[in-house]
N, C-alpha and C positions, 0 to 999 in steps of 0.2 A: 448716498455715497459716504457720508460721515460714518455711518455704521461700518461700512467696509474698511475705511482707514483705520478706525479703532480696533478691528478684529485682526487686520492683517499686518499692520506696521508695528515694528518691534520695539520702538523707543518707549512708548507709554507703559509697556509691560516691565521694561527694565526699571523705570523710575518707581513702579509699584512694588516690585519684588526686592530690590536691592536693600531697603531699610531693614528688612527682616534678617538680613545677614549680620547687620551691626546689633540688633537686638538679641540674637542668639549668642554673639561674642560676649555681650555684657551680663548674660545670666550668671549669677554667683556660683561658683563651684563647677562650672560646665567649661569644656573646651569646644572649639568650633566644629568638632566632628560629633563625639559623643563620649559618655563616660566609659564606654566599652572599648573605644578605639584609642584611648589615651596612650602616649609614649611613656616609658621606653618600650622598644621592642622586646617581646617576650621570648626568652631563650628557648623555653620548652616548646614553642611552637614551630621552631625552625626546622625545616627538612634538611637533611644532610646534603641532598643535591643543590640546595640553595644556600648553603652555608657561606658561600663566597660573598654573599650580600654584606655580610658584616663588615667587609673592607670597602664597601660602595660609598663614594662621596658625590661625585658628579653624575646626574641622572638626566638623560633626555626623554622626555615625555612626548609621544606623538598622539594626537587626538583626531580620530577619523570624523569624516562628515556625518557618518550614521550616529555617532555620539553627540555631535554638536547640534544636529537638527532632529526634528521629530519626523514621523512618517509623512505628515502633510507638508513637510518642507520648511515649517517654521522653526526657530530656534528653541532647543531644549534647554530653557533657562535653569531648571532645577539641577539637571546634570552638570551644566557649566558651573553653577554655584558650588556644588560638592566638589568639582575638580579643583576650583580656586581655593576652597577650604583645606583640601589635602596638600596643594602646593604650599599654602601657608604653614601648615604644620612641618613640612619637609624644610622649608627655609629656616623655621624657628630651630630646628634640630641641627642646623649646620650643613644640610644638603645643598649643593650647588645644582639648581634646576634650570633646565632649557626647555622651553615648549615650542613644539612643532605642531601647528593647529591647521586643519581643513576648515571648511565652513564658509569661506568668503563667497563662493559660488552660490551657495544656497541662500545666504543673507541677500546677496545682490539680485537673485533671481525673484525673491519676494518684492523687493523695492521696484525692480523693473515691470513686474507684472502689475503692481499698483500704478506706476507711471503709465503704462500702456492703457490700463483701464480708465483712468480719470481723463486721458487725452483721447479716447476713442468715441465715435458716435455710436449710437444704438445699431445703425446698419453695419458699422465695422465689427461690432460685437457678435453679429449673427455669423460672420464668416469663420472658416476654421483658423485657429490660432496656431501660428508657427512657433515651435519651441524656441525659446531665446538661446542664443549662443553663450557659451560659457565664459568667453573672454570678457565681454562687456559686463556680464554678472559679476566676474571677479573684480573688475575695476570699481563697480559701484559698492560692492559688498565689503571690500577689504577695510575701508575706513570705519563702517559700521561694526564689523567684527571687532576691531582693535578698540573701539570706543566702548564696546560691551566689556571686554577683558579689563580695560583700564578701570571701569567703573566698578566692576566686581572686586578687583584686587585692591583698589583704593579704600573699599570698605573694610579690608582686612589688614591694612596698613602695609601692603606689599606694593613695591615699585616695580613696574614692567616697562619693556623697551621693545621696539619692533625693528625687524630686519626682513626686507623683501629681496629674494636672491633669485638668479636665473641660473640655468645650466651653464651657460657661457662664462659666468663669473668664476666658476670653479676651475676653469681653464687657465685662469691668471694666476700665478704664484703670488704676485704682489697682493692680490685681492684676499687669498688664503691666509698670508701673514697677517693682514690687517685685520681680517675677520677673527683671528685668534687673539690679537692683542686687545681688540675692542670687547670681545666677549669675556675674556679674563678680567678686565677692569670692572666690567659690569657685575661679574659674579663676586669679585672681591667686596663690592659695595652691597652685596645681597639683593641685587636687582635680577628679576627674571627676564631673560631675553625671550621674545616670542618671534619665532622665524616661520616663514611661509614662502613657498614659490610664488613669483610674481606671475600667476596665471593669465594676467591681462595681456602679457606680450609673450607668453610662451608659444613656441612655434609647433609644438607637438599637438596632435589631435587625439590620440588614443594610445594609452600605454601598452596595451597588448600587441597592437600593430607597430607601434612607433615608441621602442624602448631603447633607441640609441642614446648616446651621450653618457654623462656622469650619473644623472639621476633622471627619472621619468615620472615621478609622482612624489607625494609628500611622504610616503612610507620609505621609498628609497632616499629621498632627501633626509629624512630623520637618520637613517643608517649612515650616510655619507658625514652628516654633522657629527654623529656620535663618534666616528673613527677620526675625523679631522679635529675635533675639539677634545679628544681623549677622554671620552666619557667612560665611567665604569660599568653603566647599565643602561640599556635602551628599553623603555616600556612603551609597546604598541597597543592602545585602547581601541577596542572594536565594540561591535554590537552583540558579540557573542562571548562566552567564557573562555574560548581559546580556540585551538586547532583540534577538529574532530576527524575521525576516521571516515565519516560520511557527512551527509547533510545534518546540521545540528538538530533539527526537528525530528529526525528519523530515531526512534527509541533504540534502534540497533547500533547507532553510532555511538562511540565511546570517546571521551575527552582524552587527549594525548598530554600527559603531564611533562614529558621530556621528548623533544624532537630529535630523532636519529636519522641522519640523512640516508644511510644505506637501507634502512629498514622502512621508513615512512614516505620517502619520495615517490615510491612505486604503489603505495597502498591507498594514498589519499585522492579522494575525488572531490575537485573544487566545483563549487556552484557558480552562479553568476557573479559579476562584478558589483560593485557597491551601488546602491539604488540612485545615489546622487553624486558620489565622488568619482574619481577617475580610476581608483584602484579597486580594492577588494581583497579577500583573503589570498588570493594567489600572489598579488603584489606584496602583501605583509610577509608571507612565508619566504619569498624570494629575497626580499630586503633583510628579513631576520637572519635567514641562513647565511647570507653574504657577510652581515656584520658579525655574527657569532664566529664563523671561520676566520675572520680578520681579528679576532680577539676580544669583541665586545659582546658579552652576554645579552640576551633579548628575552623579555617575557612578553607574550601576547595574552592580554586578558580583557575582561569586559569593562567598558567605561560606564556602563550602566549602574555599577555597585557604587554605593557611598563611601566604601572604604577599600576599594580594589587595589589602589596604589599603595596605600599603607600596609596592607596585608602582603603585598609583594615585597616590600622593603622589610618586613618582618622575617622574610625567608619562609613564609607558609607556602605549601605546595598548591598554588592556584595558577590557573592559566596554563600556558604551554611555555616551556622554557627552552630556548636555544642556546647551546653551549658547545664549544669546539671539542671539548673533553667528554660530551655526553655518550659517545660510543663505549667508554671505558666503564660507565656506570650501569648500564642495562645490556641485557643479551640482545644480539642482533636476531637471533632465531628463538622463538618461544616453543617450547613443548610442554606437554602437560606434565603434572606431577608424577602421575602413573607411568607415563612413557619413560621419564627420567629414571624412575626406580627400577623399571623392568629392564632398560638398557643397561644400568649398572649391574644388575643381577647376570645378564647375559655375559658382559664382559668379565665379570668375576669368574664365571665358569670357564671362559677362555684362559683366564690367568692360572686357574687351578690345573688346566691341562699342559700347562709348560713344565718342563724340568725344573729341578731346584736351581741348577746353574743359570738357567734362563731368568727365573724370577730374580737372582741375585744380581744379574747383569742390568736389569731394569733399575734396580736401586742405585747401582753405580752410575748409571747414565742420568738418573735424577740428581744425584749429587753433584756430578760434573756440570749439569745445566744450571744449577743454582750458583755455583762459583762463577760460571761464564756470564750470567746474567745479573751479577751482584750490583752493578752500577745502575742498571734499569730498576731493579727492585727497590734500591735505596731511594731513587728519585721518586718513584711513586709513593713510597712510604712517607718521604718528607712532605709531599703533597698532603696526605692524609693528616700528618701530624699538624700542618700549617692550618688545615680547616679546623681540626679539633680544638686548636689554641684560640681560633677566632670565635668559635661558638661557646667558648667557655667550659670545655669538658674538664672535669677535675684532673689534678695533676698526676694522681694515682693511675687513672685510666690512660692518660697520655704516656705515662712510663710504661704500662703494658703495650701500648700500641706501637712504641718506637722500636725500630729494627735498625741497630748499629750495624756497620759493616762486618765487624768481629762476629756478631750474632749470626749473620748469614752464613759465614764460614763455619761457625759452630754447628749450625744446622746441617750443613752439608756433611760434616764430619760425622754427625750423628746418624745420618742416613747410611753412611759408609759402615759404621759400626753395626748398624741393624743388618746390612747385607752380609757382614762376615759372621754372624750368629748362625747357629745350626738352623736348618730348615724346620720350621714349627709344624708343617702340614704334613700329615700322614705318620705322625710319631706313634708308635706302639706303646700305650700306657699299661695295657695288661693283655696277657696271652693265656687262655685256658683251654686245655683239652677236654671237651665235654664228654666225649666218648671216643673209643679208638678211631683215629683218622679223622675225627670231626673237631676242627680247631676254631676257636672263637677269639677275635682280637677286638680290643677297644682302642680306637685310633682316634688322633686329633684331626679335625677338619674345620674350615671357615664357618662363621656364623651365618653369612650370606650377604645381606646389604645393611649398612649402617647409616644412620642419619645422626649427624653431629652438629649441634647448634651451639656455637660459641660466641663470646663477646670480645671485643677490644684486642685480643692477642692474636695477631696474624702468624707469629711463629707456631701457634697451635696447629695451623693449616698444614704446614710441612710435616710436623710430627705425625699427625693423624693420617695423612695421605701415605707416608712412608710405612707406617704401621699397617694400614689396609693392604698395601701392596705385598708386604711381607707375609701377611696372614691370609692372603688370597681373597680378601672381602672386596665387595663393591662398596662405593662410599658416595654419600651425599653430603655436602657441607653447606652450611649457612653461617656466615661470619657476620660480626657486627657491622652496622653501616658506617661506623667511625673508621673502619679499615677497607672501605669499598675498593679503592685503587690497589692497595697492597694485596689484598685477597686475590683480585682479578689478575694481577701479574704473576702472582705465585702459581695460581692455578693453571694459568697459560703455560708457564715454564715446565711445570710437572706433567701435565697432560700431553705436551708435545714430545716429552721423552719417552712416553708409552709406545710400544711397537704397534703396528696395524693389526698384528694378529690377536692383540688384547683389545684395543679400541680406546680412544679418548673417553668414552662414556663410562669407563670404570669409575672415574671420579667426577661427579657432577657438582657444579657449583650453583647453588640456590641464591638468587639475587634479590628477591622480593619477600619481604615479611608476609605477603598475602598468600604465598604458596605453602607456608607451613602448615596451616590448618588442613589442607587437602593431603600433604604428606603424612601427617599424623594419623590420617584415617586408613591408611595403607597397610594394616596389619597382615595382609596376605602377601606382601611383597617385601616390606621392610622388617628386618628381624630385631633390631635394637636401636634405641635412641639414647644419645649421650649428650645431655645438655651441659654446657660449661659456662657458667655465669652467675648471675645474681640469684637470691633465693627466690625472688618473684618469677624469674625465667623459669627456673626448675619447677616450681609448683604449678605454673600454668601448663607446662608441657605434661607433667605427671596427671593432671585433671583432664587433659584433652585427648588422650590416646589409650588404646588398648595394647599397644606395643610395650614390651618390656622396657624400663627406664633404668639406665645406670648412671648414677650421679652423685654429686655431693652439692648440698645447697650452700653451705657457708664454710669458711676456713677460720673458725674461731679456736685457735691453737693455744694451748697453755704450756707454761714451764713451771714446775713446782720446785722451789729450792727448800730442801729439807734441812733440819737443825744440823745434820751431820755432813752438810755439803762443804766441799772446798770453795771457799767464797771467791778466790781468784778464778778458779775454773767456772764457777757460776756466772760471775761477770762476763768472762769471756763467751760463754754459751748465749746468755740472754742478749748481749749486744749483737752477736751474729744473727741470732733468731729474729730479732726485731729489725736491725739496719742494713743487713746484707741486701734484702730486696723487700722493702716494706709492702710492696703491693702484691706480692705473691700470697697464694693461699695458704703456703706452708710457714708464713711468718708468724711470729709470736704476736698474739693480740692480748693475752692476759698473764700477768706474772703472779703467781701464788707463792707466798713466804710463810715459812713456819713461824708460829707466834714467839718462840724462843729467840729468833734473830731480831725481834723488836727490842728486847732487853739487852742483847749482846751488841747492838749497833750494827749488826749485819744488814737489817733493813735499810738503814741510812746509807750504807755503802753501796747498795744496789740502786737506790734511788738516785744518789749523786752520779753513779756511773751512766745511767740512762739519760738523766738530764743533761749531762756533759756532752753526750752524743747528739742532743738535740731532740730528745724524745719527750713528747708531751704526756704527762701522766694524768690519769683520771682514777679516783679512788673508789674501792668498794665501801659498804657501810662502815667497816672497821677502820680502815685506813684513812678515809676521808677525815675522821675525827681525830685520829692519832697524829697525823702530820699535815694537817691543813691543806689537803689536795683537793682540787675540785671534784665533785662527786660525779661518777659515772651514771648516765641516764639509764643504761641497759648493761647488765653484766654479760649478756649474749650479743656481742657486737664486733664486727669485723672492720677495723679501721681502714686497712689497706693503705697506711700512711705512717709517718713517724709519730705514732701515738699508741698507747696501750693502757689497758686497765691493770690496776694493782690492788691485791687484797691479801689479808693475813688470814691464815687457816690454823686450826688447833693441831692437827697432825696429818700423816699420809691418807688416813681414812676420810677425814674431812676434805682433803684436796680432791680425792677420788669422788666423793659426793658432789663437790662444787662442779667439777668438770662434767660429771653425768647430768647435772642440772642445767648448766649454762654452757656447755661446750658443744661442738658439732660432730663429735667422733671422728675427726679428721686425723690430727697428728698431736700427740702431747708427750710431754718429757719430764722426767724426774731428775734433779741433780743432787746426789747423795754419795757418801762413802760407805753408807750402811747397806750391805748386800741383802740383808733380810727385808728392810723397808723397800729396797728397789724391787725385790721379787714380788712384794705385795702389790706395788704399782703396776709392775709389767703384766701380771696375771689377773688382776682384778679390774683393771681399768678397760672398758668395752669400747676402744677406738680402733680405727683402721690401722694406725701405726702408733706404737708406743715405744719411747726411746729412754735409754738410761745414760746419762752424762753425754749426750750429743744433741747438737742443734736441730730444732725442727725442721730446717732448712734442708736436711738430708732426705726428706721425704719427697723424692723425685724419681721418675722413671729411669733417667739417664744415670743418676748417682747410684741407683739400685742395680745398675747393669742390665736394665731392660731395653737399653738402645734408645728407646723413646717411650713416651706416654700418650695415651688418648685422654687422659684425665686422671683424677684421683677420686676413687669411688668410696663413699661412706655407706652404701647399701650393704646388706647382708647376704644377698643372693648373688651367685655367680662369680663376683670378683670383689676385693676390698683393697683400698690403699691405691697406689699408683698402678694403672692399668696399661700393661704393655701388650706384646703380642699375645701371650697366653690368655689374657683377658678378652681377646677377641676371637677365641677359638671355642668350639664345643667338641663333643665327641660323637662317634657313630660305632656301630658294631659290624663287624666283618666276619662272616662265618663260611668256612671253607669245609667241604665234606667230600665224599666219594659216592654219591647216590644215596646218602642216608635219608630215611623217612621216619616220622614219628610213629605212625601205626598204633596210636593209643598208648605209646611208651611201652609197648610190649616187645618190640624188636631192638630196643636200644638199651645198652647197658652204660649208665652215666658213671663216670669216674671224677669229673671236675677236677682235673689234675692242673695245678698252676705250672706254667711253662715260663722260662725266661724269655723275657721280651727283647734282649739285646742279641738273640741269636737269629740267624736267617731262618725265615719260615720253612724253606724247603727240608730243613734237617728234621722237622717233625711231621711233615705231610707224607713221607714214604721213602723207601730206599731203592725202588726198582723203578727204572724208567724205560718204557718201550715206545719207540717212535714218538717221543716228546710227551708220553702220557705218564703220570706219576701214580703209582699204585700204593694203597695202604698195606702194611705189613701184616695186620691182623684185621679180620672182619667180623664184627659183631651185630652186623645189620641183618634184620629179620629175613631169613630164607634166601638172601641173594648176596652176591659179591658186588663191591662198588665198582662202577666203571671209572677208568681214568679220566681226569679232566685237564 
């Protein structure tokens, strides 16, 4: 009997294990979890969909029975110890923690089994044993469970308190007021309230059949408490990593990282309820969904992990997130990358089949839709900006991310301007009469399907989409995760303006980074990739695809102030180039100054102008020594902020050499009154855009009169500089004859006569029309007259 007592009763095991916690705390240089889990939370690890966690302060933790107990029903002391250590870390970091715990029934069942064993005769033990009712088990186990928590927390210098509640309590408004007051006082004193339903006097039998009332198990109790006590986050700890599409042990099942009610409610198959508790995953999902829709985000994750709670609070994508805005983050309907690309191609062919006026009308409809939905777009953008600020995104990226109301109106106007331009499709670039009556034309046509990957700037989505419509191309867009809400609403507004005859599939929005590798393999469907973003992004895409890539990696733009420059003009230009919009890719990043301006004092005037405007200067090797300016770590650097590099050069040729070595072939400018020097700079500098006495900020599709731009290309094939509609077109050849055949070139007299391209084709195809047929006036085709077509 003694051996049975020692093995089954939990108190001797607690006394044995708890000192280990104190020893762990006292090891020099370690924290109670481990060196790898130390606070503060790592910004880089935070997933964008979990960024709201940055603002979390009050957290409700719900610990399931399957976490508290082992498969044999005994307490899982190791998991409980780890849980208490994580709670200690949370309290130390200023979190307000409330604990809703199951396990009283399991603890009590072990005690009552032991009681029944020592009070039974041998004959009684031979009889079938009736399973113990949960209510007396809860009555016996509650005090033991609390004693265990109290013992564990006391080793970590954490004070805990206990609340036992029933469903009827929440029907009393005075109870709810008193509960809030008491809990708030405890949390102010960094006490951890531990709450549990008083199962000993609960009148319910099974939550699946009897789920009436305010709550029906500890999962729903945790959800109610999270709402009642205004928690910022609810974490439900289970025996699995989260919610799966099927049984967790089935290799075909996939973990759902973000739950979307409309998508997942019909897809998920639930297994059996908890092996020892009253709930199970069904109860957790119902409670989580209810809480999330009411405004409290929920994460279901594993309680078996030693750091699961801390990782969830770092914003890592673990477990399953329930959030009322989740439907805005992920697509409700998944299609493959190939299906999306093929659908875009088919829709683009529908678009090309429309008349020029019909395509123009679509753009007007898009512009009107943007204006009509300006407030909605602004609200979604403000939510993105708020998240970006919480997770510490650099100010330059937030600047690019922000869509002010006047910006939306400006985008709508740019779409209208694009609509008013001449139709770019089917323009005759060249017309040649190959032989008498045989006319060849070179005409413009869409490229096909474009894949645009861009970061941070949601306004790019509008420009790119409108350019795709005007040029007749299908489009796939992948925006940065920082602008997930803004991109989603802009895509919705634009595609809903497309007529059914074209189809919303013309413009597809790729929402997951995981889809990009599959899209980059589709060289038989996608015709051009345009990445807009960091050098790292562009390089990765170039290395990962056979599809042609049109891009610029960096915007390291230079302004060279020559010795013959008008200094007042020079100051005006460099201040505009740097401060008008520092985050733009066409902003000045390096200022080069002729060495004679050092002696004349011109350099100091330029330095003073920039510093007065708040620009931080970093010097190249020469300037750093001359003017005691901090040295630039890299002469090829895009600051995208109120900072720039400054260097002195010998002359215009040295400036050109410097730009060729350290520039990005984007946009560069010379300021000088010497026309000959300007001519050298303009003709010898190999950049996509080269300016004389004008700010680099002019390098923009709208400012160039292109209507909009899909990006600025520093490539040397197909298009360079701001890429507007023309950059999204290619050419094809149309040949019209009257029965002409080659026949070994014996029967054709070639004249290759250039014809005007601005004259109607019928003027050249023939003079005589019979029954709708047009006949050639001369026939040099071998042995036959050409038939009318």
